[in-house]
SEDRENPA-635730 format. One record per residue (C-alpha): residue number from 1; x, y, z; residue in one letter. Coordinates in steps of 0.25 Angstrom, whole numbers, padded with zeros to 4 digits. Layout:
@n = NUM, u = X, v = Y, w = Z, res = a
...
This chain:
@n = 1, u = 0249, v = 0061, w = -0156, res = m
@n = 2, u = 0236, v = 0061, w = -0164, res = d
@n = 3, u = 0225, v = 0051, w = -0161, res = n
@n = 4, u = 0228, v = 0039, w = -0171, res = i
@n = 5, u = 0213, v = 0034, w = -0169, res = f
@n = 6, u = 0207, v = 0046, w = -0174, res = d
@n = 7, u = 0215, v = 0046, w = -0187, res = r
@n = 8, u = 0214, v = 0030, w = -0189, res = l
@n = 9, u = 0202, v = 0026, w = -0197, res = t
@n = 10, u = 0196, v = 0012, w = -0199, res = l
@n = 11, u = 0197, v = 0013, w = -0215, res = h
@n = 12, u = 0213, v = 0015, w = -0214, res = q
@n = 13, u = 0212, v = 0002, w = -0205, res = l
@n = 14, u = 0205, v = -0006, w = -0216, res = r
@n = 15, u = 0215, v = -0001, w = -0227, res = v
@n = 16, u = 0225, v = -0004, w = -0218, res = f
@n = 17, u = 0220, v = -0018, w = -0216, res = r
@n = 18, u = 0218, v = -0022, w = -0231, res = a
@n = 19, u = 0232, v = -0017, w = -0233, res = v
@n = 20, u = 0238, v = -0027, w = -0222, res = a
@n = 21, u = 0229, v = -0038, w = -0227, res = r
@n = 22, u = 0233, v = -0037, w = -0241, res = e
@n = 23, u = 0248, v = -0032, w = -0240, res = r
@n = 24, u = 0244, v = -0025, w = -0252, res = n
@n = 25, u = 0239, v = -0010, w = -0254, res = f
@n = 26, u = 0232, v = -0013, w = -0268, res = t
@n = 27, u = 0225, v = -0025, w = -0262, res = k
@n = 28, u = 0220, v = -0018, w = -0250, res = a
@n = 29, u = 0216, v = -0006, w = -0259, res = a
@n = 30, u = 0207, v = -0015, w = -0267, res = a
@n = 31, u = 0201, v = -0022, w = -0255, res = q
@n = 32, u = 0198, v = -0008, w = -0249, res = m
@n = 33, u = 0192, v = -0003, w = -0262, res = g
@n = 34, u = 0203, v = 0009, w = -0261, res = l
@n = 35, u = 0215, v = 0013, w = -0270, res = t
@n = 36, u = 0229, v = 0009, w = -0266, res = q
@n = 37, u = 0232, v = 0023, w = -0264, res = s
@n = 38, u = 0221, v = 0025, w = -0255, res = a
@n = 39, u = 0226, v = 0013, w = -0247, res = v
@n = 40, u = 0239, v = 0018, w = -0247, res = s
@n = 41, u = 0234, v = 0031, w = -0241, res = v
@n = 42, u = 0227, v = 0024, w = -0229, res = q
@n = 43, u = 0239, v = 0016, w = -0226, res = i
@n = 44, u = 0248, v = 0028, w = -0226, res = r
@n = 45, u = 0239, v = 0037, w = -0218, res = d
@n = 46, u = 0236, v = 0025, w = -0208, res = l
@n = 47, u = 0251, v = 0024, w = -0206, res = g
@n = 48, u = 0252, v = 0039, w = -0204, res = a
@n = 49, u = 0241, v = 0039, w = -0193, res = i
@n = 50, u = 0248, v = 0027, w = -0186, res = l
@n = 51, u = 0262, v = 0032, w = -0188, res = g
@n = 52, u = 0268, v = 0019, w = -0194, res = a
@n = 53, u = 0268, v = 0013, w = -0208, res = p
@n = 54, u = 0260, v = 0001, w = -0209, res = l
@n = 55, u = 0265, v = -0005, w = -0221, res = f
@n = 56, u = 0278, v = -0007, w = -0227, res = d
@n = 57, u = 0278, v = -0009, w = -0243, res = v
@n = 58, u = 0290, v = -0017, w = -0247, res = l
@n = 59, u = 0289, v = -0017, w = -0262, res = g
@n = 60, u = 0275, v = -0023, w = -0266, res = k
@n = 61, u = 0273, v = -0029, w = -0252, res = k
@n = 62, u = 0266, v = -0024, w = -0240, res = v
@n = 63, u = 0271, v = -0025, w = -0226, res = h
@n = 64, u = 0263, v = -0021, w = -0213, res = l
@n = 65, u = 0273, v = -0014, w = -0204, res = t
@n = 66, u = 0273, v = -0015, w = -0188, res = d
@n = 67, u = 0264, v = -0004, w = -0187, res = a
@n = 68, u = 0255, v = -0011, w = -0199, res = g
@n = 69, u = 0255, v = -0024, w = -0191, res = r
@n = 70, u = 0251, v = -0017, w = -0178, res = l
@n = 71, u = 0240, v = -0009, w = -0186, res = l
@n = 72, u = 0235, v = -0022, w = -0193, res = e
@n = 73, u = 0232, v = -0028, w = -0179, res = e
@n = 74, u = 0224, v = -0016, w = -0174, res = h
@n = 75, u = 0216, v = -0014, w = -0188, res = a
@n = 76, u = 0213, v = -0029, w = -0188, res = a
@n = 77, u = 0206, v = -0028, w = -0174, res = r
@n = 78, u = 0199, v = -0015, w = -0178, res = a
@n = 79, u = 0194, v = -0022, w = -0191, res = e
@n = 80, u = 0188, v = -0034, w = -0182, res = g
@n = 81, u = 0182, v = -0023, w = -0172, res = l
@n = 82, u = 0175, v = -0016, w = -0183, res = l
@n = 83, u = 0170, v = -0030, w = -0188, res = r
@n = 84, u = 0164, v = -0033, w = -0175, res = e
@n = 85, u = 0157, v = -0019, w = -0174, res = i
@n = 86, u = 0151, v = -0022, w = -0187, res = s
@n = 87, u = 0147, v = -0035, w = -0184, res = q
@n = 88, u = 0142, v = -0031, w = -0170, res = d
@n = 89, u = 0134, v = -0020, w = -0177, res = f
@n = 90, u = 0128, v = -0028, w = -0188, res = s
@n = 91, u = 0123, v = -0037, w = -0177, res = a
@n = 92, u = 0117, v = -0026, w = -0170, res = l
@n = 93, u = 0107, v = -0024, w = -0183, res = r
@n = 94, u = 0104, v = -0039, w = -0183, res = e
@n = 95, u = 0090, v = -0041, w = -0176, res = i
@n = 96, u = 0092, v = -0049, w = -0164, res = g
@n = 97, u = 0107, v = -0046, w = -0161, res = v
@n = 98, u = 0112, v = -0036, w = -0150, res = g
@n = 99, u = 0110, v = -0033, w = -0136, res = s
@n = 100, u = 0099, v = -0025, w = -0128, res = v
@n = 101, u = 0101, v = -0019, w = -0114, res = r
@n = 102, u = 0086, v = -0021, w = -0106, res = i
@n = 103, u = 0082, v = -0015, w = -0093, res = g
@n = 104, u = 0070, v = -0020, w = -0086, res = a
@n = 105, u = 0061, v = -0018, w = -0074, res = s
@n = 106, u = 0060, v = -0028, w = -0063, res = t
@n = 107, u = 0047, v = -0034, w = -0067, res = s
@n = 108, u = 0050, v = -0035, w = -0081, res = i
@n = 109, u = 0065, v = -0038, w = -0081, res = g
@n = 110, u = 0064, v = -0050, w = -0072, res = i
@n = 111, u = 0051, v = -0056, w = -0075, res = y
@n = 112, u = 0048, v = -0053, w = -0090, res = y
@n = 113, u = 0062, v = -0050, w = -0097, res = l
@n = 114, u = 0070, v = -0063, w = -0095, res = p
@n = 115, u = 0058, v = -0071, w = -0102, res = p
@n = 116, u = 0058, v = -0061, w = -0112, res = l
@n = 117, u = 0073, v = -0060, w = -0115, res = l
@n = 118, u = 0074, v = -0075, w = -0115, res = a
@n = 119, u = 0064, v = -0076, w = -0126, res = e
@n = 120, u = 0069, v = -0064, w = -0133, res = f
@n = 121, u = 0084, v = -0070, w = -0132, res = s
@n = 122, u = 0079, v = -0084, w = -0138, res = a
@n = 123, u = 0076, v = -0076, w = -0150, res = q
@n = 124, u = 0087, v = -0066, w = -0150, res = h
@n = 125, u = 0099, v = -0073, w = -0145, res = p
@n = 126, u = 0108, v = -0063, w = -0150, res = r
@n = 127, u = 0102, v = -0052, w = -0143, res = v
@n = 128, u = 0109, v = -0050, w = -0129, res = a
@n = 129, u = 0099, v = -0044, w = -0119, res = a
@n = 130, u = 0103, v = -0038, w = -0105, res = t
@n = 131, u = 0092, v = -0036, w = -0094, res = l
@n = 132, u = 0094, v = -0026, w = -0081, res = a
@n = 133, u = 0083, v = -0026, w = -0072, res = i
@n = 134, u = 0080, v = -0011, w = -0067, res = e
@n = 135, u = 0068, v = -0003, w = -0063, res = n
@n = 136, u = 0061, v = 0005, w = -0072, res = t
@n = 137, u = 0067, v = 0019, w = -0068, res = a
@n = 138, u = 0081, v = 0012, w = -0070, res = q
@n = 139, u = 0078, v = 0006, w = -0084, res = i
@n = 140, u = 0073, v = 0020, w = -0089, res = e
@n = 141, u = 0086, v = 0027, w = -0085, res = e
@n = 142, u = 0094, v = 0016, w = -0091, res = q
@n = 143, u = 0086, v = 0016, w = -0104, res = l
@n = 144, u = 0089, v = 0031, w = -0105, res = l
@n = 145, u = 0103, v = 0028, w = -0103, res = r
@n = 146, u = 0104, v = 0018, w = -0114, res = n
@n = 147, u = 0108, v = 0007, w = -0104, res = e
@n = 148, u = 0096, v = -0002, w = -0108, res = f
@n = 149, u = 0091, v = -0004, w = -0122, res = d
@n = 150, u = 0077, v = -0008, w = -0117, res = l
@n = 151, u = 0069, v = -0007, w = -0104, res = g
@n = 152, u = 0058, v = -0015, w = -0099, res = f
@n = 153, u = 0050, v = -0007, w = -0088, res = m
@n = 154, u = 0038, v = -0008, w = -0080, res = g
@n = 155, u = 0034, v = 0006, w = -0085, res = a
@n = 156, u = 0035, v = 0015, w = -0097, res = r
@n = 157, u = 0047, v = 0024, w = -0098, res = a
@n = 158, u = 0047, v = 0038, w = -0091, res = t
@n = 159, u = 0058, v = 0044, w = -0099, res = s
@n = 160, u = 0054, v = 0051, w = -0113, res = g
@n = 161, u = 0067, v = 0044, w = -0119, res = d
@n = 162, u = 0061, v = 0031, w = -0116, res = l
@n = 163, u = 0051, v = 0023, w = -0125, res = v
@n = 164, u = 0042, v = 0012, w = -0119, res = s
@n = 165, u = 0033, v = 0001, w = -0125, res = e
@n = 166, u = 0024, v = -0009, w = -0118, res = p
@n = 167, u = 0030, v = -0022, w = -0113, res = f
@n = 168, u = 0020, v = -0030, w = -0104, res = l
@n = 169, u = 0009, v = -0027, w = -0096, res = e
@n = 170, u = 0010, v = -0029, w = -0080, res = d
@n = 171, u = 0002, v = -0029, w = -0068, res = e
@n = 172, u = 0007, v = -0025, w = -0054, res = i
@n = 173, u = 0000, v = -0029, w = -0042, res = f
@n = 174, u = 0001, v = -0032, w = -0027, res = f
@n = 175, u = 0006, v = -0043, w = -0021, res = a
@n = 176, u = 0008, v = -0049, w = -0006, res = c
@n = 177, u = 0013, v = -0061, w = 0001, res = a
@n = 178, u = 0003, v = -0073, w = 0001, res = p
@n = 179, u = 0001, v = -0072, w = 0016, res = g
@n = 180, u = -0003, v = -0058, w = 0015, res = h
@n = 181, u = -0017, v = -0053, w = 0019, res = p
@n = 182, u = -0019, v = -0047, w = 0006, res = l
@n = 183, u = -0014, v = -0060, w = -0002, res = a
@n = 184, u = -0028, v = -0066, w = 0000, res = t
@n = 185, u = -0038, v = -0054, w = -0001, res = a
@n = 186, u = -0048, v = -0054, w = -0012, res = a
@n = 187, u = -0045, v = -0039, w = -0015, res = t
@n = 188, u = -0037, v = -0029, w = -0008, res = v
@n = 189, u = -0040, v = -0014, w = -0007, res = t
@n = 190, u = -0029, v = -0004, w = -0011, res = p
@n = 191, u = -0030, v = 0002, w = 0003, res = e
@n = 192, u = -0028, v = -0011, w = 0010, res = r
@n = 193, u = -0016, v = -0014, w = 0001, res = l
@n = 194, u = -0010, v = 0000, w = 0005, res = a
@n = 195, u = -0010, v = -0005, w = 0019, res = r
@n = 196, u = 0001, v = -0016, w = 0016, res = e
@n = 197, u = 0016, v = -0013, w = 0014, res = r
@n = 198, u = 0020, v = -0010, w = 0001, res = l
@n = 199, u = 0033, v = -0017, w = -0005, res = i
@n = 200, u = 0038, v = -0009, w = -0018, res = i
@n = 201, u = 0049, v = -0008, w = -0028, res = r
@n = 202, u = 0060, v = 0004, w = -0028, res = e
@n = 203, u = 0056, v = 0017, w = -0035, res = s
@n = 204, u = 0059, v = 0015, w = -0051, res = g
@n = 205, u = 0050, v = 0002, w = -0051, res = s
@n = 206, u = 0040, v = 0003, w = -0062, res = a
@n = 207, u = 0031, v = -0007, w = -0054, res = t
@n = 208, u = 0032, v = 0002, w = -0042, res = r
@n = 209, u = 0029, v = 0015, w = -0051, res = a
@n = 210, u = 0018, v = 0008, w = -0057, res = t
@n = 211, u = 0010, v = 0004, w = -0045, res = m
@n = 212, u = 0013, v = 0016, w = -0037, res = e
@n = 213, u = 0006, v = 0024, w = -0048, res = a
@n = 214, u = -0005, v = 0015, w = -0047, res = h
@n = 215, u = -0006, v = 0016, w = -0031, res = l
@n = 216, u = -0005, v = 0031, w = -0033, res = l
@n = 217, u = -0017, v = 0032, w = -0041, res = k
@n = 218, u = -0025, v = 0024, w = -0030, res = r
@n = 219, u = -0019, v = 0033, w = -0020, res = g
@n = 220, u = -0014, v = 0021, w = -0012, res = l
@n = 221, u = -0002, v = 0022, w = -0004, res = i
@n = 222, u = 0004, v = 0011, w = 0005, res = f
@n = 223, u = 0006, v = 0013, w = 0019, res = r
@n = 224, u = 0021, v = 0006, w = 0019, res = e
@n = 225, u = 0031, v = 0002, w = 0007, res = t
@n = 226, u = 0044, v = -0006, w = 0007, res = m
@n = 227, u = 0054, v = -0004, w = -0006, res = t
@n = 228, u = 0061, v = -0014, w = -0012, res = f
@n = 229, u = 0070, v = -0015, w = -0025, res = g
@n = 230, u = 0065, v = -0028, w = -0032, res = s
@n = 231, u = 0054, v = -0035, w = -0035, res = v
@n = 232, u = 0059, v = -0049, w = -0029, res = e
@n = 233, u = 0062, v = -0042, w = -0015, res = a
@n = 234, u = 0047, v = -0036, w = -0015, res = i
@n = 235, u = 0042, v = -0050, w = -0018, res = k
@n = 236, u = 0050, v = -0056, w = -0007, res = q
@n = 237, u = 0045, v = -0045, w = 0003, res = v
@n = 238, u = 0030, v = -0046, w = -0001, res = v
@n = 239, u = 0031, v = -0061, w = 0000, res = m
@n = 240, u = 0036, v = -0061, w = 0014, res = s
@n = 241, u = 0024, v = -0052, w = 0018, res = g
@n = 242, u = 0030, v = -0039, w = 0021, res = l
@n = 243, u = 0020, v = -0031, w = 0011, res = g
@n = 244, u = 0013, v = -0031, w = -0003, res = v
@n = 245, u = 0020, v = -0026, w = -0015, res = a
@n = 246, u = 0014, v = -0024, w = -0031, res = y
@n = 247, u = 0022, v = -0032, w = -0041, res = f
@n = 248, u = 0022, v = -0032, w = -0057, res = s
@n = 249, u = 0015, v = -0045, w = -0062, res = t
@n = 250, u = 0028, v = -0053, w = -0067, res = p
@n = 251, u = 0035, v = -0051, w = -0054, res = t
@n = 252, u = 0027, v = -0059, w = -0046, res = v
@n = 253, u = 0019, v = -0069, w = -0054, res = c
@n = 254, u = 0027, v = -0081, w = -0049, res = n
@n = 255, u = 0026, v = -0076, w = -0035, res = e
@n = 256, u = 0011, v = -0075, w = -0036, res = i
@n = 257, u = 0009, v = -0088, w = -0043, res = a
@n = 258, u = 0017, v = -0095, w = -0033, res = a
@n = 259, u = 0010, v = -0088, w = -0021, res = g
@n = 260, u = 0021, v = -0081, w = -0016, res = w
@n = 261, u = 0014, v = -0068, w = -0018, res = l
@n = 262, u = -0001, v = -0065, w = -0018, res = a
@n = 263, u = -0007, v = -0054, w = -0027, res = k
@n = 264, u = -0016, v = -0044, w = -0020, res = i
@n = 265, u = -0029, v = -0041, w = -0026, res = r
@n = 266, u = -0029, v = -0026, w = -0025, res = v
@n = 267, u = -0042, v = -0019, w = -0030, res = k
@n = 268, u = -0038, v = -0010, w = -0041, res = g
@n = 269, u = -0023, v = -0011, w = -0037, res = l
@n = 270, u = -0016, v = -0018, w = -0049, res = a
@n = 271, u = -0008, v = -0009, w = -0059, res = a
@n = 272, u = -0004, v = -0013, w = -0073, res = s
@n = 273, u = 0008, v = -0008, w = -0081, res = r
@n = 274, u = 0015, v = -0010, w = -0095, res = t
@n = 275, u = 0029, v = -0014, w = -0095, res = f
@n = 276, u = 0038, v = -0006, w = -0105, res = s
@n = 277, u = 0048, v = -0009, w = -0115, res = i
@n = 278, u = 0057, v = 0004, w = -0114, res = v
@n = 279, u = 0069, v = 0009, w = -0123, res = r
@n = 280, u = 0076, v = 0023, w = -0125, res = h
@n = 281, u = 0068, v = 0032, w = -0136, res = r
@n = 282, u = 0083, v = 0033, w = -0144, res = s
@n = 283, u = 0087, v = 0019, w = -0142, res = k
@n = 284, u = 0092, v = 0013, w = -0155, res = k
@n = 285, u = 0085, v = -0001, w = -0156, res = e
@n = 286, u = 0095, v = -0012, w = -0159, res = t
@n = 287, u = 0090, v = -0024, w = -0166, res = p
@n = 288, u = 0092, v = -0031, w = -0154, res = a
@n = 289, u = 0084, v = -0021, w = -0146, res = l
@n = 290, u = 0073, v = -0021, w = -0156, res = a
@n = 291, u = 0072, v = -0036, w = -0156, res = a
@n = 292, u = 0071, v = -0036, w = -0140, res = l
@n = 293, u = 0060, v = -0025, w = -0140, res = t
@n = 294, u = 0052, v = -0032, w = -0151, res = a
@n = 295, u = 0053, v = -0046, w = -0144, res = f
@n = 296, u = 0049, v = -0039, w = -0130, res = a
@n = 297, u = 0036, v = -0032, w = -0137, res = r
@n = 298, u = 0031, v = -0045, w = -0141, res = g
@n = 299, u = 0035, v = -0054, w = -0128, res = w
@n = 300, u = 0026, v = -0058, w = -0118, res = q
@n = 301, u = 0028, v = -0065, w = -0105, res = p
@n = 302, u = 0024, v = -0080, w = -0104, res = r
@n = 303, u = 0013, v = -0082, w = -0095, res = i
@n = 304, u = 0014, v = -0096, w = -0087, res = d
């Protein structure tokens, strides 16, 4: 048996629904803007495809057969689904309606995006934004696979298929426990700092890549390093006095203010960078994505 789906058309179902509603071929034809003979041909072809007559014509009265009643149920559901598709895609064309999948690196995703998204949501309550925290390398991969619509990263994208634009400026600096000998020093030379144990993030972190490039230019090598998978873990390790670490400004501003961490004043060893908004070069921009991107371009964090 051939595949009915390949031969069935939406036009046939619409004609069938008109006849089923009106129980009259002439009225259905007028409603559809067709001739009565064209309607009759469509109903005949539809019955042939399905292998059963859909209507009984008794005198001047049109009645649904059992097959016709069954098809009416399916056709009604199909028409409802088409209506939903039309409504949903009409909504996608409206500004401020839709969804956006966001990937953000740790510093931005934890410390900047929550207030940004809260403010954006207040203005665009019908945009559903989802946020995943990943390192920069993973965000690039998922943008390339179209698993994220938008990325917020600690560096510019390396792939030529991705487009970057500036988001916010950031400083990366060294910090230690308040009881550490370097905490109260007026200034520390890079060579003195390098004798300490350095606590670092995993490979793929933009913060790590930025500072490593800075250290490489200075020819500075730390005698010992320990690697941890999250900023929060590194903060706890450094606060315990196990070593020193470098941090992105927003990740430790509260700890610095509370006196749980102390900024080390290293001569000539602070690194600056620009956080980036990143998207795929070929990504089609929906109104929801355009609204969020425009909002992020003009957003600034509140400074207490």
